[in-house]
C-alpha positions, 0 to 999 in steps of 0.5 A: 489507461483507465480511470483511476478510483481514489481512495477519497472517492465516496464509493470506497466508503460506501462499502460496509465492513464486516470484520472477520476477526482475523489476527495480525502477524508478524512476518518477519517470523520464520525468515520467509519475507525479506524485511526493510527496517526503514519504516520501523517504529518502537512498537515494531507495528510496521512489520505486522499484517493480517494473516491473510494477506502475509498467506498471500505474500508468500504465494506471490513470492513463490511465483516471482522469477528466479533471482528475484524476492518481495522487499517488504517496507511497511504493513500496519499503521496505527490510526493516529499515524495514518492521520498524522501522514495524512494531515501533513501532506494536505497541509503541504498542498494547501500551503502550495496550492492557497486557493484550492478548496478542502474538497479538492485538498482532501481529494488530492491528498488521497492520491498519496495517503489513504484518508484516515478513516478508511485507510488500509494500513490501519486495518493491517490489509495494506503493504509497501513493497518492492522487489530485491534480488537474492542478496537484497539489493533493491531493484529499479521500479522508476522512483523511490518508494513513497515518491510523491506525485510531486516530487515524481513528475507523476512517476510513482502513478503504477501505469506511468509513461515516464520511467524507464524500461527496466523499472516498467518491466520490474513493475510488471513482474511485481504486478503479475505476482501479486495480483495472482495471489489475490492483492490489488494495487492503488494505481498512484502508488507502484508499491501499494498493495492490499487484500481484504479492505473497502478498497480491495472489496470495491475493486474486486466487486466484493460485497464487503471488506473483511478488514476494519481499521485496527486501534490497538497496537500489535503484539507478538 
C-alpha cells in the first residue's frame, strides 16, 4: 500500500483555490441517483453537490455492472457542522490518549474527519456513498459507512486487508467506476470521494482547486 497523504498534511492546505463559481445542485432532482436520508438535516444541505461532481457521479453510475447502483448518503456539509464533527472526534481521541500532542491529535483526527479549513464536503466537492442493488439494498463493503479506524480496526481504510472477499470485490467495483469518472478517494475512508477540491488537486497534480468552502446554505 502506498503512503497515505492525510487531509492535515501541509501539502493539501498549500494548494490554492481558484473558485470557479459553479453552483450547488440537488442530487435528488430527476431521481437518477438513489439517495439515503440517514444524514438529512433541516436545510437538506446534505443532498447538494457542485454541478460538476454530480455530473461525474452520473457518469460513474452508468459504468457500474448491471444490477448495481450508487447509493448517495451525504454531499455538502456547512462549515459550522464540519467544525463540530472534527472537534467532537478530536475530543474523543484526546480523552482516550491524554499524552498525545495537539499536532498528533489533529493529524489522527484527520484520518476520519477533514480539518474544517480544507474540508471537501464544505466546498460541495465531496460525497459519501456506497453501492446498492436495484432494489436499493445496501451491499457489503466491509464496514458500516462512517466507521472510524478505532471501531473498525482499520477496515474503513479503502485497501484494508481485514475485510471479506465480497466486500473487497464491491470496493473494487466502486473504485473503478468513480476513478474512471474523475473522482479521487480519501484512502482512510472507502466511502469518501471528491472532485475539484484541494485534495483532488494534490492527488491528480492539478495546480489549483476548483471549489472553495461555501458559507451559505444551498437553495433549490
